[in-house]
C-alpha positions as CSV (number, residue, x, y, z in Angstrom):
1,M,11.6,-25.6,17.4
2,I,12.3,-23.4,14.2
3,G,11.2,-20.0,15.0
4,R,13.1,-17.3,17.0
5,C,16.4,-19.2,18.0
6,L,17.3,-20.4,14.4
7,V,15.9,-17.4,12.4
8,L,18.2,-15.1,14.9
9,L,21.4,-17.2,13.8
10,L,20.4,-17.2,10.5
11,L,20.2,-13.9,10.3
12,A,23.2,-13.2,12.2
13,T,25.3,-15.6,10.2
14,S,24.1,-15.3,6.2
15,I,23.1,-11.4,5.9
16,R,26.3,-10.8,4.1
17,A,25.3,-13.8,1.4
18,Q,22.8,-10.6,-0.4
19,A,22.8,-7.1,1.6
20,H,20.6,-5.6,-0.3
21,E,17.5,-8.1,0.0
22,G,15.3,-8.2,3.0
23,M,13.2,-6.2,5.2
24,W,14.5,-6.5,8.1
25,L,12.6,-6.6,11.6
26,P,14.1,-3.2,14.0
27,T,13.8,-5.6,17.2
28,L,17.0,-7.9,15.3
29,L,19.1,-4.8,14.2
30,K,21.6,-5.1,16.9
31,S,22.2,-8.8,15.8
32,I,23.3,-7.1,11.9
33,E,24.8,-4.4,13.5
34,G,28.1,-5.3,12.8
35,D,26.6,-5.6,8.8
36,L,24.9,-2.1,9.0
37,H,28.4,-0.8,9.6
38,T,30.5,-2.3,7.2
39,A,28.1,-0.8,4.7
40,G,28.5,2.2,6.3
41,L,25.8,2.8,9.0
42,R,27.6,5.4,11.0
43,I,25.1,5.9,13.9
44,T,24.3,3.0,16.2
45,A,21.1,0.5,15.9
46,E,19.9,2.0,19.8
47,D,19.9,5.2,17.6
48,I,17.5,3.4,15.2
49,W,15.6,1.4,17.8
50,S,15.0,2.4,21.0
51,L,12.7,1.3,23.6
52,N,14.2,4.2,26.4
53,R,14.8,7.4,24.1
54,G,13.7,8.8,21.5
55,S,15.1,7.0,18.0
56,I,14.8,7.1,14.4
57,K,11.3,4.3,14.6
58,D,9.7,7.0,16.4
59,A,9.4,9.4,13.5
60,V,8.2,7.0,11.1
61,V,4.9,6.4,10.8
62,L,1.9,4.2,9.1
63,F,0.5,7.3,7.2
64,G,-3.5,5.4,6.6
65,G,-4.6,2.3,6.3
66,G,-1.4,1.5,3.5
67,C,1.1,3.7,3.1
68,T,4.6,5.2,5.3
69,G,5.2,8.8,6.9
70,E,7.5,10.5,8.6
71,V,7.8,13.0,11.0
72,I,10.0,16.3,9.9
73,G,8.8,19.1,11.9
74,E,8.7,19.4,16.2
75,Q,5.1,20.4,15.7
76,G,4.0,17.7,14.2
77,L,4.9,17.9,10.5
78,I,4.9,15.4,8.3
79,M,5.7,13.8,4.8
80,T,4.3,11.8,3.2
81,N,4.1,11.0,-1.3
82,H,1.7,13.5,-3.0
83,H,0.5,9.5,-4.4
84,C,-0.3,8.7,-0.5
85,G,-2.6,12.1,-0.3
86,F,-4.2,11.6,-3.6
87,S,-7.2,10.9,-1.7
88,Q,-7.5,13.4,0.7
89,I,-6.2,16.2,-2.2
90,Q,-9.2,15.7,-4.2
91,S,-11.5,15.3,-1.4
92,H,-11.2,18.8,-0.8
93,S,-10.7,19.9,-4.8
94,S,-13.8,21.2,-6.7
95,L,-13.8,23.5,-10.1
96,E,-13.8,26.4,-7.7
97,R,-10.4,24.9,-6.1
98,D,-9.5,22.8,-8.0
99,L,-6.8,21.6,-5.2
100,L,-4.9,19.0,-7.3
101,K,-4.1,21.4,-10.3
102,N,-2.9,24.2,-8.5
103,G,-2.2,22.8,-5.6
104,F,-2.4,24.0,-1.9
105,W,0.1,25.7,0.7
106,A,-1.2,26.2,4.4
107,A,0.0,29.8,5.5
108,S,-0.6,29.1,9.2
109,H,-2.3,26.2,11.4
110,A,-5.3,27.9,11.2
111,D,-5.7,26.4,7.1
112,E,-4.8,23.7,7.4
113,L,-7.5,21.0,5.7
114,M,-8.7,17.9,8.2
115,N,-9.0,14.6,6.7
116,N,-12.1,12.2,8.4
117,G,-10.6,9.4,8.9
118,L,-7.1,9.9,8.2
119,T,-4.7,8.1,10.8
120,A,-0.5,8.4,11.7
121,T,0.2,5.2,14.3
122,F,3.5,5.0,15.5
123,V,5.1,1.6,16.9
124,V,5.9,1.8,20.9
125,R,7.3,-1.4,20.6
126,M,7.9,-4.9,19.3
127,E,8.3,-8.4,21.3
128,D,9.2,-11.8,19.8
129,V,6.3,-13.6,21.8
130,T,6.9,-16.9,20.1
131,D,7.6,-19.0,22.7
132,R,4.5,-17.8,24.0
133,I,2.6,-19.3,21.2
134,L,4.3,-21.7,18.8
135,P,4.6,-24.3,21.6
136,E,1.0,-24.0,22.7
137,L,-0.5,-24.6,19.1
138,P,-2.5,-27.8,18.3
139,L,-0.9,-28.2,15.2
140,D,-1.2,-31.7,14.3
141,Q,-5.4,-30.3,14.1
142,G,-7.2,-28.2,11.6
143,E,-6.1,-24.6,11.1
144,A,-9.8,-23.1,12.7
145,Q,-8.4,-25.2,15.8
146,V,-5.1,-23.0,15.4
147,R,-6.7,-20.0,14.3
148,E,-9.1,-20.2,17.2
149,A,-5.7,-21.1,19.9
150,I,-3.6,-18.1,18.7
151,A,-6.0,-15.7,19.2
152,R,-7.1,-17.3,22.8
153,L,-3.6,-17.2,23.4
154,S,-3.0,-13.5,22.5
155,A,-5.6,-12.0,24.3
156,P,-3.7,-12.2,27.5
157,I,-0.3,-11.2,25.7
158,V,-2.3,-7.6,23.8
159,R,-4.3,-7.2,27.4
160,E,-0.8,-7.0,29.6
161,A,0.4,-4.5,27.3
162,T,-2.7,-1.9,26.9
163,E,-3.7,-2.2,30.2
164,G,-3.7,1.4,31.9
165,N,-2.7,3.3,28.8
166,H,-3.5,4.2,25.3
167,F,-1.8,2.2,23.1
168,S,-3.0,-0.5,21.0
169,A,-1.8,-3.8,20.6
170,V,-1.9,-7.3,18.1
171,V,-0.1,-10.4,18.3
172,R,1.6,-10.8,14.5
173,A,2.4,-14.2,12.6
174,F,5.9,-14.5,10.7
175,N,7.5,-16.8,8.8
176,H,4.1,-18.6,7.9
177,G,2.7,-18.9,11.3
178,N,6.7,-20.5,12.8
179,S,7.2,-17.4,15.3
180,Y,5.1,-14.5,16.4
181,Y,5.7,-11.0,17.0
182,L,3.5,-8.7,19.9
183,I,3.2,-4.8,18.0
184,V,2.1,-2.3,20.5
185,T,1.1,1.5,18.4
186,E,-0.5,4.2,19.0
187,T,-3.0,6.3,16.6
188,F,-3.3,9.6,16.2
189,R,-6.4,10.3,14.3
190,D,-6.5,14.0,13.7
191,V,-4.5,14.6,11.1
192,R,-4.2,17.8,8.3
193,L,-3.4,18.7,4.8
194,V,-0.8,21.3,5.5
195,G,0.8,21.2,1.6
196,A,0.9,19.3,-1.8
197,P,2.4,20.6,-5.0
198,P,0.3,20.2,-8.1
199,S,-0.2,17.1,-9.4
200,S,1.9,18.6,-12.7
201,I,4.7,18.6,-9.9
202,G,3.1,15.0,-7.4
203,K,2.6,13.9,-10.4
204,F,4.1,14.8,-12.7
205,G,4.5,12.1,-15.8
206,A,2.0,10.0,-14.5
207,D,1.0,6.6,-15.9
208,T,3.2,7.1,-18.6
209,D,6.0,7.2,-15.9
210,N,4.5,5.1,-13.3
211,W,6.9,2.0,-12.3
212,M,9.8,3.7,-14.8
213,W,12.9,4.8,-14.8
214,P,14.2,7.6,-15.5
215,R,12.2,9.5,-13.3
216,H,11.1,13.1,-12.4
217,T,8.3,13.3,-10.2
218,G,8.6,15.7,-7.2
219,D,6.3,12.6,-5.4
220,F,6.1,14.7,-2.0
221,S,2.9,16.0,0.2
222,L,2.7,16.8,4.2
223,F,0.4,17.0,7.1
224,R,0.6,17.8,10.2
225,I,-0.5,15.4,13.0
226,Y,-2.9,17.0,16.2
227,A,-2.9,15.6,19.8
228,G,-5.1,16.8,22.0
229,A,-3.9,18.9,24.9
230,D,-2.0,16.1,26.7
231,N,-0.4,15.4,24.3
232,K,-2.1,11.8,23.6
233,P,-4.2,10.9,20.1
234,A,-7.4,12.3,20.0
235,D,-10.9,13.1,17.8
236,P,-10.5,15.7,15.6
237,S,-11.2,19.0,17.3
238,P,-10.5,22.7,16.3
239,T,-9.3,22.9,20.1
240,N,-6.4,20.1,19.8
241,V,-2.7,21.4,19.5
242,P,0.2,20.6,17.3
243,F,1.7,16.9,18.4
244,Q,5.1,17.2,19.8
245,P,7.1,13.9,18.5
246,R,10.0,12.4,20.3
247,H,12.1,12.7,16.9
248,V,12.2,14.9,13.9
249,L,14.3,13.6,11.2
250,P,17.1,16.0,9.5
251,M,17.1,17.0,6.4
252,A,20.0,16.4,4.2
253,L,21.1,19.9,2.6
254,D,23.6,18.2,0.8
255,G,20.8,14.9,0.0
256,P,22.1,11.7,-1.5
257,R,25.6,10.9,-3.6
258,E,26.5,7.8,-5.4
259,G,27.8,5.0,-3.6
260,E,26.8,6.4,-0.1
261,F,25.2,3.5,2.6
262,A,20.8,3.9,1.9
263,M,18.3,2.6,4.3
264,I,14.9,2.9,4.3
265,F,12.9,3.0,7.3
266,G,8.4,1.9,6.7
267,F,5.8,-0.3,6.9
268,P,5.7,-2.8,3.5
269,G,2.7,-4.4,2.5
270,S,3.1,-8.0,1.0
271,T,5.9,-10.1,-0.2
272,Q,5.7,-13.5,-1.4
273,R,9.3,-14.3,-1.2
274,Y,8.5,-18.3,-0.4
275,L,5.6,-19.2,-2.8
276,S,6.1,-22.5,-4.1
277,S,6.1,-22.8,-7.8
278,Y,2.7,-24.2,-7.9
279,A,1.3,-20.8,-6.7
280,V,4.4,-19.3,-9.4
281,R,2.4,-21.0,-12.2
282,Y,-0.9,-19.1,-11.5
283,V,-0.2,-15.9,-10.3
284,Q,2.1,-16.3,-14.2
285,E,-0.8,-18.3,-16.2
286,A,-3.7,-16.9,-14.6
287,Q,-4.1,-14.3,-11.8
288,D,-1.4,-11.6,-13.4
289,P,-3.1,-12.3,-17.7
290,M,-6.9,-12.1,-15.5
291,R,-6.2,-8.7,-13.7
292,I,-4.3,-6.9,-16.6
293,A,-6.8,-7.4,-18.5
294,M,-9.8,-6.2,-16.4
295,R,-8.1,-3.1,-15.7
296,R,-7.0,-2.8,-19.2
297,A,-10.7,-2.6,-20.0
298,S,-11.4,0.0,-17.1
299,L,-8.8,2.4,-17.9
300,E,-9.3,2.9,-20.9
301,V,-13.5,4.2,-20.1
302,I,-11.6,6.5,-17.1
303,D,-9.4,7.4,-19.1
304,Q,-10.9,8.8,-22.2
305,A,-13.4,10.5,-19.9
306,M,-11.1,12.1,-17.7
307,R,-9.6,13.8,-20.9
308,S,-12.7,14.9,-22.2
309,S,-14.0,16.6,-18.5
310,D,-11.9,18.5,-16.3
311,L,-14.4,17.6,-13.7
312,V,-14.8,13.9,-14.3
313,R,-10.7,14.8,-14.4
314,I,-11.7,15.6,-10.6
315,Q,-14.1,12.7,-9.7
316,Y,-11.9,10.1,-11.0
317,A,-8.6,11.3,-10.2
318,A,-8.2,9.1,-6.9
319,K,-9.8,6.6,-8.7
320,Q,-7.5,6.0,-12.0
321,A,-5.2,6.5,-9.7
322,S,-6.0,3.1,-8.1
323,I,-6.9,1.5,-10.8
324,S,-4.0,2.4,-12.5
325,N,-1.1,1.8,-10.1
326,A,-1.5,-1.8,-9.9
327,Y,-2.1,-2.4,-13.4
328,K,0.9,-1.3,-14.9
329,K,3.1,-3.3,-11.9
330,W,1.7,-6.8,-12.6
331,I,2.3,-5.8,-16.1
332,G,6.4,-4.9,-14.9
333,E,6.2,-8.6,-12.7
334,L,4.6,-10.6,-14.9
335,R,7.7,-9.7,-17.3
336,G,9.8,-10.2,-15.1
337,I,9.1,-13.5,-13.5
338,K,9.1,-14.6,-17.2
339,E,12.9,-12.7,-17.5
340,L,14.1,-14.3,-14.8
341,R,12.4,-17.5,-14.9
342,T,11.6,-17.7,-11.6
343,L,8.9,-21.0,-12.3
344,E,12.0,-22.8,-13.6
345,S,14.3,-21.4,-10.3
346,K,11.3,-22.7,-7.9
347,Q,10.6,-26.0,-9.7
348,A,15.0,-27.1,-9.2
349,Y,14.5,-25.9,-5.6
350,E,12.0,-27.7,-4.7
351,Q,13.5,-30.7,-6.6
352,E,16.7,-30.3,-3.9
353,Y,14.3,-29.9,-1.2
354,L,12.2,-32.7,-2.0
355,A,15.9,-34.7,-2.2
356,R,17.2,-33.1,1.9
357,A,14.0,-33.9,3.3
358,R,13.5,-37.4,1.7
359,A,17.7,-37.9,3.8
360,H,15.9,-35.7,6.5
361,G,13.1,-37.7,7.1
362,D,10.7,-35.3,8.4
363,P,7.0,-35.9,7.3
364,R,6.3,-32.4,7.2
365,Y,9.1,-31.5,5.6
366,I,8.1,-34.3,2.7
367,D,4.7,-34.1,2.5
368,A,4.8,-30.2,2.4
369,L,5.2,-30.1,-1.0
370,P,2.7,-33.0,-2.8
371,G,-0.3,-31.1,-0.9
372,L,0.7,-27.7,-2.0
373,A,0.7,-28.9,-5.9
374,S,-2.7,-30.5,-4.5
375,A,-4.2,-28.1,-3.3
376,Y,-3.6,-25.5,-6.0
377,E,-4.8,-27.5,-8.4
378,E,-8.0,-27.6,-6.3
379,I,-8.4,-23.8,-4.9
380,A,-7.9,-22.5,-9.1
381,P,-11.2,-21.4,-10.6
382,Y,-12.2,-20.5,-6.4
383,A,-9.1,-18.4,-6.5
384,T,-10.4,-17.2,-10.5
385,A,-13.6,-16.3,-9.0
386,R,-12.2,-14.3,-5.5
387,D,-9.5,-12.7,-7.6
388,L,-12.7,-11.3,-10.3
389,F,-14.7,-10.8,-7.9
390,V,-12.5,-8.5,-6.3
391,E,-11.2,-6.8,-9.6
392,M,-15.0,-6.5,-10.6
393,V,-17.0,-5.1,-7.2
394,Y,-14.5,-3.1,-5.9
395,Y,-12.0,-2.0,-8.7
396,G,-15.2,-2.3,-11.3
397,P,-18.6,-0.4,-11.7
398,E,-18.9,1.7,-8.3
399,L,-22.8,1.0,-8.1
400,L,-22.1,-2.4,-7.7
401,R,-20.5,-1.9,-3.7
402,F,-22.4,1.3,-3.8
403,A,-25.6,-1.0,-3.7
404,D,-24.5,-3.4,-1.1
405,R,-24.3,-0.4,1.5
406,F,-28.0,-1.5,1.1
407,N,-27.9,-4.3,2.3
408,K,-28.8,-3.6,5.8
409,V,-31.3,-1.5,5.8
410,V,-33.4,-3.7,2.8
411,L,-32.9,-7.1,3.9
412,D,-33.0,-5.9,7.7
413,R,-35.4,-3.8,7.8
414,A,-38.6,-5.2,10.2
415,K,-36.4,-5.6,12.9
416,L,-34.3,-2.4,12.8
417,G,-38.1,-1.4,12.5
418,F,-38.8,-2.8,15.7
419,E,-36.2,-1.5,17.7
420,G,-37.1,2.5,15.8
421,K,-33.6,2.3,14.4
422,L,-35.1,2.2,10.7
423,Q,-35.3,5.5,9.6
424,Q,-31.9,6.9,11.3
425,E,-30.0,4.2,9.6
426,V,-31.2,4.9,6.3
427,D,-30.5,9.3,6.9
428,K,-27.5,8.0,7.4
429,L,-27.0,6.1,4.3
430,L,-28.8,8.8,2.5
431,D,-26.5,12.1,4.7
432,G,-23.4,9.9,3.8
433,S,-24.2,9.3,-0.3
434,D,-23.2,13.5,-1.5
435,A,-19.7,12.0,-1.5
436,F,-20.3,9.3,-3.7
437,Y,-22.6,10.8,-5.5
438,K,-20.4,13.7,-6.2
439,D,-17.8,11.5,-7.5
440,L,-19.8,9.7,-9.3
441,D,-20.4,10.4,-13.7
442,L,-22.7,7.7,-14.3
443,E,-22.1,7.1,-18.1
444,V,-18.6,6.1,-16.4
445,D,-19.5,4.0,-14.5
446,K,-22.1,1.9,-17.0
447,R,-19.4,2.1,-19.6
448,V,-16.9,0.4,-17.0
449,M,-19.5,-2.5,-16.1
450,K,-19.9,-3.0,-20.5
451,A,-16.1,-3.4,-20.5
452,L,-16.0,-5.8,-17.6
453,L,-19.1,-8.2,-17.3
454,P,-17.5,-10.0,-20.7
455,I,-13.8,-10.3,-19.2
456,Y,-15.6,-11.8,-16.1
457,L,-17.3,-14.3,-17.8
458,Q,-15.3,-15.4,-19.9
459,H,-12.1,-16.2,-16.6
460,L,-14.9,-17.1,-14.6
461,R,-16.3,-21.0,-14.1
462,E,-20.1,-21.0,-15.4
463,D,-21.0,-22.9,-11.9
464,L,-18.9,-19.9,-10.0
465,R,-21.5,-17.3,-11.6
466,P,-23.9,-14.9,-9.9
467,A,-26.9,-16.1,-10.1
468,A,-28.6,-13.0,-11.0
469,L,-26.7,-12.7,-14.6
470,A,-28.2,-15.6,-16.4
471,A,-30.9,-12.3,-17.2
472,L,-28.4,-11.3,-19.1
473,D,-28.5,-14.9,-21.3
474,Q,-31.7,-15.6,-21.0
475,R,-33.6,-12.6,-21.2
476,F,-30.7,-10.9,-23.7
477,K,-29.3,-13.7,-25.2
478,G,-25.7,-12.7,-24.2
479,D,-25.8,-8.7,-25.2
480,V,-24.0,-7.3,-22.8
481,D,-24.6,-3.8,-23.6
482,A,-28.6,-4.5,-23.9
483,Y,-28.5,-5.8,-20.7
484,V,-26.2,-2.8,-19.0
485,D,-28.4,0.0,-20.3
486,D,-31.5,-1.6,-19.1
487,L,-29.9,-1.7,-15.4
488,Y,-29.2,1.3,-15.3
489,A,-32.1,2.6,-17.1
490,R,-34.5,1.3,-14.2
491,S,-32.0,1.5,-11.1
492,V,-32.5,3.9,-8.8
493,L,-29.8,4.3,-7.4
494,V,-28.4,5.7,-9.8
495,S,-29.0,9.6,-8.4
496,K,-29.9,10.7,-5.4
497,E,-32.9,12.3,-6.2
498,R,-34.8,8.9,-7.1
499,L,-33.2,7.1,-4.3
500,V,-34.6,9.5,-1.8
501,K,-37.8,9.6,-3.4
502,V,-38.2,5.7,-2.4
503,M,-36.0,6.0,0.9
504,R,-37.1,9.3,2.7
505,P,-39.5,8.1,4.5
506,F,-39.0,4.2,3.8
507,G,-41.8,1.8,4.1
508,T,-43.3,-1.4,2.6
509,K,-43.6,-0.3,-1.0
510,G,-39.8,1.3,-0.8
511,A,-38.6,-1.4,0.7
512,K,-40.4,-3.8,-2.2
513,T,-39.1,-1.3,-5.0
514,M,-35.4,-1.6,-3.5
515,V,-35.4,-5.6,-3.5
516,T,-36.2,-5.7,-7.2
517,D,-34.2,-3.0,-8.1
518,P,-32.1,-4.3,-10.4
519,L,-28.7,-2.8,-9.6
520,F,-29.5,-3.7,-6.0
521,D,-30.0,-7.6,-7.0
522,L,-27.1,-7.4,-8.7
523,S,-25.0,-6.6,-6.2
524,R,-26.3,-9.0,-3.6
525,S,-26.0,-11.3,-6.0
526,F,-23.0,-11.1,-6.3
527,F,-21.7,-10.4,-2.5
528,Q,-23.6,-13.9,-1.9
529,N,-21.8,-15.9,-4.9
530,F,-18.7,-14.8,-3.1
531,L,-19.6,-15.3,0.7
532,E,-21.4,-18.2,0.0
533,T,-20.0,-20.3,-2.6
534,V,-16.4,-19.3,-3.0
535,R,-15.1,-17.8,-0.1
536,P,-16.1,-20.5,1.9
537,A,-14.4,-23.5,-0.9
538,H,-11.5,-21.2,-0.8
539,M,-11.3,-20.8,2.6
540,R,-11.3,-24.5,3.2
541,I,-8.4,-25.0,0.4
542,S,-6.7,-22.5,1.4
543,D,-6.6,-23.3,5.2
544,R,-3.8,-26.9,3.3
545,I,-2.0,-24.7,1.9
546,D,-1.4,-22.3,5.3
547,R,-0.1,-25.6,6.4
548,G,1.5,-26.7,3.8
549,M,3.4,-23.0,3.5
550,R,4.3,-23.5,7.5
551,N,6.1,-27.1,6.9
552,Y,7.5,-25.8,3.7
553,V,8.9,-22.8,5.2
554,A,10.3,-24.7,8.3
555,G,11.9,-27.1,6.5
556,M,13.6,-24.6,4.1
557,M,15.6,-23.5,7.8
558,V,16.0,-26.8,8.3
559,L,17.3,-28.2,5.3
560,F,18.9,-25.3,4.1
561,P,20.6,-23.4,7.1
562,D,22.9,-21.6,5.1
563,R,20.9,-19.3,3.7
564,T,19.3,-15.6,4.7
565,Y,15.9,-16.6,5.9
566,W,13.6,-13.5,6.8
567,P,10.2,-13.1,7.2
568,D,7.8,-11.7,4.6
569,A,6.7,-8.2,4.0
570,N,2.9,-7.7,6.5
571,S,2.6,-3.7,6.5
572,T,4.7,-4.1,9.9
573,L,7.8,-1.9,9.9
574,R,11.0,-3.3,8.5
575,L,14.6,-2.0,7.4
576,S,16.2,-2.5,4.0
577,Y,19.7,-1.3,3.5
578,G,21.8,-0.8,0.1
579,A,23.2,2.0,-1.6
580,V,22.9,5.0,-3.4
581,E,23.1,3.8,-7.2
582,G,22.0,3.2,-10.7
583,S,22.0,-0.1,-12.4
584,G,21.8,-2.1,-16.0
585,P,19.6,-3.4,-16.0
586,R,18.9,-5.0,-19.3
587,D,21.6,-5.8,-22.2
588,A,22.5,-2.1,-23.4
589,V,20.8,-0.4,-20.8
590,V,22.3,1.7,-18.5
591,Y,20.5,3.5,-15.6
592,G,22.6,6.6,-14.2
593,A,21.4,7.0,-10.2
594,F,20.6,10.4,-10.4
595,T,17.4,12.7,-12.9
596,T,17.4,16.9,-12.7
597,L,15.2,19.4,-13.2
598,D,16.8,19.5,-16.6
599,G,15.4,16.4,-17.5
600,V,11.6,17.6,-16.2
601,I,12.0,20.1,-18.7
602,A,12.8,18.2,-21.8
603,K,9.3,16.2,-21.3
604,H,7.3,19.4,-21.1
605,I,4.3,19.0,-23.5
606,P,2.7,22.1,-23.3
607,G,-1.2,21.2,-22.3
608,D,-0.9,17.5,-22.0
609,H,-1.9,16.4,-18.6
610,E,0.8,14.0,-18.2
611,F,3.8,16.2,-18.8
612,E,2.6,20.4,-18.4
613,V,5.5,21.7,-16.7
614,P,4.0,24.6,-14.6
615,Q,5.1,28.1,-16.1
616,R,6.9,29.3,-12.3
617,L,8.9,26.4,-12.4
618,M,10.1,26.9,-16.0
619,E,11.4,30.3,-15.2
620,L,13.7,29.0,-12.0
621,H,15.1,26.3,-14.6
622,A,15.2,29.0,-17.2
623,A,17.5,31.7,-14.4
624,R,19.1,28.7,-12.7
625,D,17.2,29.8,-9.8
626,Y,17.9,26.9,-6.9
627,G,18.8,28.5,-3.7
628,P,20.9,26.5,-1.9
629,Y,19.5,23.3,-2.9
630,G,21.3,23.8,-6.4
631,V,24.2,21.5,-7.2
632,D,27.0,22.5,-10.0
633,G,24.0,25.0,-11.9
634,M,22.0,21.4,-12.0
635,M,18.6,21.3,-9.9
636,P,18.2,17.2,-8.7
637,V,14.7,15.7,-9.1
638,C,14.9,11.9,-8.0
639,F,17.3,8.8,-7.8
640,T,17.1,5.5,-7.3
641,S,19.1,2.9,-4.7
642,S,19.4,-0.7,-3.8
643,L,16.8,-0.8,-1.2
644,H,14.4,-3.5,-1.1
645,T,10.1,-1.9,-1.1
646,T,7.3,-2.6,-1.8
647,G,3.7,-1.2,-2.0
648,G,3.3,0.4,2.0
649,N,7.4,1.7,1.5
650,S,5.3,4.8,-0.6
651,G,6.2,7.5,1.5
652,S,8.7,5.9,3.5
653,P,12.1,7.7,4.5
654,V,15.6,7.2,2.6
655,L,18.5,8.2,5.3
656,N,21.8,8.5,4.8
657,G,23.7,6.7,7.3
658,R,24.2,9.3,9.9
659,G,20.2,9.3,10.1
660,E,19.7,12.0,8.0
661,L,16.2,12.3,5.4
662,I,17.9,12.4,1.7
663,G,14.9,11.1,-0.8
664,I,10.7,9.8,0.5
665,N,10.4,6.2,-1.8
666,F,7.3,6.4,-4.3
667,D,8.5,3.5,-6.4
668,R,10.1,1.1,-8.2
669,T,11.4,0.3,-11.3
670,W,9.6,-1.2,-13.8
671,E,12.5,-3.9,-13.8
672,S,12.2,-4.2,-9.8
673,T,8.8,-5.2,-9.6
674,M,8.6,-8.8,-10.1
675,S,10.6,-8.2,-6.4
676,D,7.7,-9.3,-4.4
677,I,8.2,-12.7,-5.4
678,Q,12.2,-12.6,-6.2
679,F,15.4,-10.2,-6.1
680,D,17.6,-9.9,-8.3
681,P,20.0,-7.6,-6.6
682,E,21.8,-6.5,-10.1
683,K,18.2,-5.5,-11.1
684,C,16.0,-4.3,-8.5
685,R,16.0,-0.4,-7.4
686,N,14.1,2.1,-5.6
687,I,13.5,5.3,-6.8
688,S,12.5,8.7,-4.7
689,V,12.8,12.0,-4.3
690,D,15.5,13.8,-3.5
691,V,14.9,15.5,-0.3
692,R,16.5,19.0,-2.6
693,Y,13.8,19.1,-5.1
694,V,11.6,18.5,-1.8
695,L,12.4,22.1,-0.2
696,F,13.3,23.8,-3.6
697,I,9.5,23.0,-4.6
698,I,8.7,24.3,-1.1
699,D,10.7,26.9,-0.5
700,R,11.0,28.5,-4.1
701,F,8.3,27.4,-6.4
702,A,5.2,28.1,-3.5
703,G,7.1,30.3,-1.5
704,A,5.5,28.2,1.4
705,G,9.3,28.9,3.3
706,H,7.6,29.1,6.6
707,L,7.3,25.4,6.4
708,L,11.2,25.4,6.4
709,K,11.2,27.2,9.5
710,E,9.7,24.3,11.4
711,M,12.4,21.9,10.0
712,R,16.3,20.4,11.0
713,L,18.6,21.5,7.6
714,V,21.8,19.8,7.7
715,G,24.7,20.6,5.7
716,A,27.9,18.7,5.0
717,D,30.6,17.7,6.9
718,R,29.0,17.6,9.8
719,P,29.5,14.4,12.4
720,P,27.5,11.5,13.0
721,H,23.9,12.0,15.0
722,I,21.3,11.6,16.3
723,I,18.5,14.2,17.7
724,Q,16.8,13.6,21.1
725,L,13.6,14.7,22.4
726,P,11.9,14.2,24.9
727,I,10.1,11.3,25.4
728,H,6.2,13.0,25.9
729,R,4.3,9.3,25.6
């Protein structure tokens, strides 16, 4: 069996090869504890990950669905990035109360703002269950049978872990299905906004500086976890009380120091370290260029509209950030994999792999790469169609996905009516549409549709087009602008008033109107085409890729036993370590490890939406009024370190060797964006906001020093320690 034993051996024996690369499972930290101490860790692996007492893992949360946060106060106070809390800050903003522009600081618990649907999830424990899953899988059958077996075998394991408690659990596959772990979690459902700097600090530099170094962004926000009286998760309620945590991260007043050990603990989303050359070719030649073109077209429309109106700026702030972040990342990724010649290096590796596989003789390893080559050639048009669907429907014109909300009540009207649920469902949809229309600018949405459709059609194979788009050629002779104008002119979905007239009450006439509504029909056509044509073919071929990757990765570990293997990130808790350091990513380019407030002031452009500096911050700088947070007359702002990170690590705590918070991760340098596919230890650096800048902004800039009273602030020259709090589970 490949699985756990070999992976543990490889981790323990070959980690020294590239100390900075890798996102390590916390359950394996004891096996690499010696290397961690050699690198500069001054606490124990048990202090980081313990099942018997409070440890650092108990101060790290999955924030919402895609970021990380950390516990910094004994009353459930947590910190994450400003961009991770951005949608919550935006949802509480209006022209009259612009929290995005002015910031927000709750003076008391009563002033903290509830956020429906926002969660904070702790990992309770992880357990390797490979021996209970892998030997029982019918690997000689189809992938559907393998998935069914995994679900069947996982069910009792999950049941054992959750019986008699309030925890959740899941069995997750690692190493492309060569190992399996049980992950037990505790999710809190009442998470309230406590504090956020204005966007001129929290998003300083905006798109221009995104993914770039040097960086001067105070990318942090504060929230609080609330629980029931028993300190267990509870639905949001005014009667809930602040959560009592099991561990609180101390805040290092002396901040990070160049060259010192650093580690990051968080929930990295996805890496693709083991991709074959066939997958890399698709990313490089098709996927990234197409997605970049789609998002560039959207951003040109949205950015122009946001600059012309404060209302549109508020309406589209979170949407623009979501579209822009991946857009710029993909540009850097594309450049990086070309510079590193990733495709060529993968091809060279695969030649050696095949030679060793043939010498070894196992047909699984011999057949893996030819099978992947065939599968990627066949899947390409369906993968493109899938990517285009995602870009068009989920990141394009919002009315396309909004229309899909009404699919059930329109198409299942008779059944819902018979059950007496129809009007109830309709009213729920209409009442819930207020937030959508509040943040919709119809002209912006229409212009986004006009910008994206030509790119969509250019890249999509003709037989994979949604049927409704036939009208574009038949009635409008390919005139996209005229086609889109007609869609929006005739649709009742363009305003709540028109929609209510049709759907309240919702009878036969209203049903006929909705079925023939041009935007509803187009949305339905997009979804039908994807669900009935694209996805089945994509899934069928993806099963072959999954099988090929399982055998390919298993073969790697057998055929190249001297190499380091860590499981690709999959939104599970991981630790990465390295050092606080700068880099020299290109010829004649040298990056220092730190930025200061001097750099913020140097970038100041009065009236510019990306580089406006608040007057109060300029005054503090002019007076060098930095309190105990400055160093030698300077105010540190951000720093880089050689930690392996990816999406999902946003908001993750960056810790020193004592387990103290020195920064909050929020980005990578542009030269690092290819690290999801290929990590280069000489170039790859993550970017964090310095904890001293966070404290300075809260205390000196915002005057919210009452929040610091909840924190554990520690100074220099203290002994290594770990703060243990009682277990409350």
